[in-house]
N, C-alpha and C positions, 0 to 999 in steps of 0.2 A: 941503534935502534937503526932497522934499514933504511938507505937514504930512496927517495923515489925516483925511478930511472925512466920508469916506459909509460907509456899512455894508449887509450885506448880511445880510437875514433871509429864511430860506429856510423857508418856510409852509407849501408841496403839500401835506405828507404828510395821506393818510389817517385820522390817529390811530387805529387801531385799538385799541390798549390801552386807551384809554377809551368802545366802544360797550357801551350804547346810545346812551350824551350824544352823541357825535360824531356820528351819523347824520344831524344837519341842522342839526348848528354847530360850525363849525371847532374844534380842539384849542386852538388859540391863544387860544381868546375865552371859555376855560372859566373865571369868577371865581373868582380869587384872594382869599376878603375880600370886595372888594368893585371890586375892577379885572381885567380880562383878563388872563394871564400875561404875556400880549406885552407888555404894556402896562410893566409893571416892566421888564422887557429895554431897551424904549427907550428909557423915563427914563433908564436906564444910561449908553445913548448919550448921550444928552443931557448928563449931568452930568459926560462923558469930553473932552466939547468937539466931537462930533459933528454936523455941519450938513443932513447929508440921509441918507436911509432908504430903502434898495431893498427892499422887500419880494414877494420869489418866489412866489406864487399859482398854484392851479389851479382846478379846478371845484368850486365850490361854498362858495366863500372869502371871498362878498361880503363878511359880514358884518365882514370885520377892514377892508376899504376904505371899508365905511359908520360905522365906528368913528371911524377916522383923519379921516374929511370932517367940513365944516360939517351941521349938522342945525337948518336954521333955523327948523321949527315946534317941534319940542322949546326951541330958545332963545328964541323969541319963547313960548312957554305959558309957561316960568321966572320970566320979566320978569313977563309979566302977572301973575305970582299972586305976586310979591315973590319968592321964592327965589332971591335974589341970591349967596347961596354956592355951592348947586346950579349955577348959570347959572355961576360963575365956575370950576366945575370941569370941566362939562362943555366952556365954551372953551377950556382949559388943554390939552383933550385934542387936539382940532383943530389950536390955534397954537403947540402943542408943537415940530412939526418939518418939513423938509419931505421928501413922500413919495412917492417913484414907484413903481409894481409892473410886474412881467414878469411872464406866464404860463409855467408849466414844463407841457407838454401832457402828459406823463407824468412818475411819480416814480419817476428813475431814479439815484436817491442822490446823496449830500450833493454831492459832484465834479460834478455834471450840473447841480445848481440853482444852483450857483457860476457856472458856465458860463452859463446863462441870464440875465446879470447883466453879461458881457463887457462890451456894447456902453454900458450905462448909466455902467460904472465908466470905461471910456477909460484911461489911459495913467498913471495915480496910485496908489500901494499906497491897501488899504482894509480894513475888518474883517470879520467874519463873529460873525455871533452868532445863538445858537439861542433860539429863543423859550423853551424849556421847561426849559432852565437859567438858575433864580432865583438869582443870586449876594448874598447881603448882606455888604455889609462898607462900612469909613467911608471908606477912598477906593473909586471904584467900581472895578471888578474891569477894566474897561477903558484907565480910565486908568491903573491900574499896567503895565498891557502894552505902552502907549501909552508911557510912560518908556521900557522895555525895548528897543520899537522905536527909538526914536529915539538911546539912548548905543549901539547895535549896528550898526543900520541892515542891518534885517536882518528878515524875516520873525518871529513869535513865534505860539505857540502856548501855551493856559493848560491847565497842567498840576497834577492834585491827589492825594495818595498815596489809594487804594484798596488794601484788604485783596484779597489773592490771592484768594479764592474768589470775587471779584467780578469780578477783572482782565479775562476772557475778553467782556466787553461792551462793553470798550470797546479804542481805539486806544490802543498804550502806546509811551511813549520808552525809548531808552537815551540817556541823558546824562551830560554830563560838569560837575558846577558850575564855573561861573565865577568867579575868583578875586575873592575882594571879596564875595562874594555866596552866603549858601544858599537863594536862590530862583530863580536864574537858573541855566539850564545851555545849554550847547549841547548839541546834538542830533547823536549818534552814529548813528544809527537810528528808524525809525519799522515798528511792526508793525502792522495792522488787525486783532486780536481774539483774540489768541492763545490758548492754551490754558494754563491757571494754573502748567504745569510750563517751559512754553516762554518764559514771558513773560520779556523783557529787565530790569524793574523793576517797583517797584507805582507808578509814576509815571503817569497815566491821562489822557489828551486829555481837557479839556472843552470843550464850546460856545461857547468864544471864540476866534477868528484875527485874526492882522494879518498880510494876505497882501500879496506884490507883484503888479504886472501880468502878469509872467511865467509865474504860475502857469496861465494860461489856454490857454496853446501848452503848461506839463507834463498838465494836464487833456485836451486834446485828441489827445493823445498815449496817454494812460492807457487799457490796454485794462479791458472791464469784468470785474466778477468772477464767480464762480460764479453769483448770482444775479441776474445781467442788467445792476448797478449798477455806476456810476464812484466809486469811494470817494476821497474829499479825501487820506485818509492815502496812499493809493496817488500820487498828485498830486505829494502833498509830496513821497516817498520820491524820487522822480524831480527835483523840485528841489532836492531836499539836493546832488545831483552839481553843480549850477553854484555854488549858493552855501550858506554857510552856515544853519543854522536855529538858533531859540533856543527855549527850554521856559521859562515864567513861571509860579513855583508862587508860586498868587494870594494875600493875605492876606485871609480871609474865608470866610462859611459859604454851601456850596453848596446850591441843594434841587435834586434829580431832578424836576421836577413835569412831566413825562412818564411818569411809572408810579403807579398808586392812591395805592401807600403814599407814597411821596415826594412827592405832593399833599397827603395829607392833612395831613403833619407841616408842609410848607411855609403849609398856612393855619391849623396852630394857632399857630406862631410869627410869623407877621404878625398874628395878632388878637390874641397879647398884648401885640406891640410898640406898638398903638394906643393912645394915651392915651385915645379915647371909649370902645371895649371893651375895654381889658386888664384892668382893675380887675374888671367882673362876669364879664370870661370866666373870670378865674382863679378866684375865688370858685366859678364853676359847675362848675372843674375839681376843684377840692377836695372838691365834695359828691358825686362820683361813686363809685360803689361799684364801684372796679377789684380 
């Protein structure tokens, strides 16, 4: 069975929920403490054993490419000034993983973004990881999903229980728990952004996927939705007619850094976990008059 080596990172969106901050910089480069949010997810990919990253970019996303490229001038300056620790951090970013880029001319949905990576993926299974879903877990979320993929030899989506009041913002699965596990589900149906009263469950699809290459044919045949976009969930529904699909209810805490409140919560949580910041930051929070 082929090993999961590659991950696709869709990053061509306009980031309108963070305007005006994202007018001149990609949403994926907004700093969460002192690292851009996309770096947290790429670090998860590296920790899960993935070796190649394909970032789907668009207009105005050059900062992403610059961040993961070598910066000779910066490295030379840090070396000359004896800032060894900072130099190691900067070099670690560019040495982290092999990165390729493909352009998405129009932002026509997650399914369309995945299609843009078809030629770079080739005929092998691969991961899709959304850069604004930050998952803090002892075992990386993608590693948990790879274990499910290797056990069942089928596509896997990450799922999380979500309150009914929020369910309409997600793709949702109707799944049957696999024997011997309360975290793996054989998917019977997928629904994109249902009304709360129509949702088949409270298991929402989160921004992690393991897909097989036949998803490309399914996406090419997937009609656009009312908004003119190709939805990955609809492509998975078509793929389900040919092969089983599984949901993995991962262990860990998910931060939705794609909206302002989630971004602020993630900033607080990650700052408190830092050994250099946690203590003084905690004291600061205790002193606030809330």
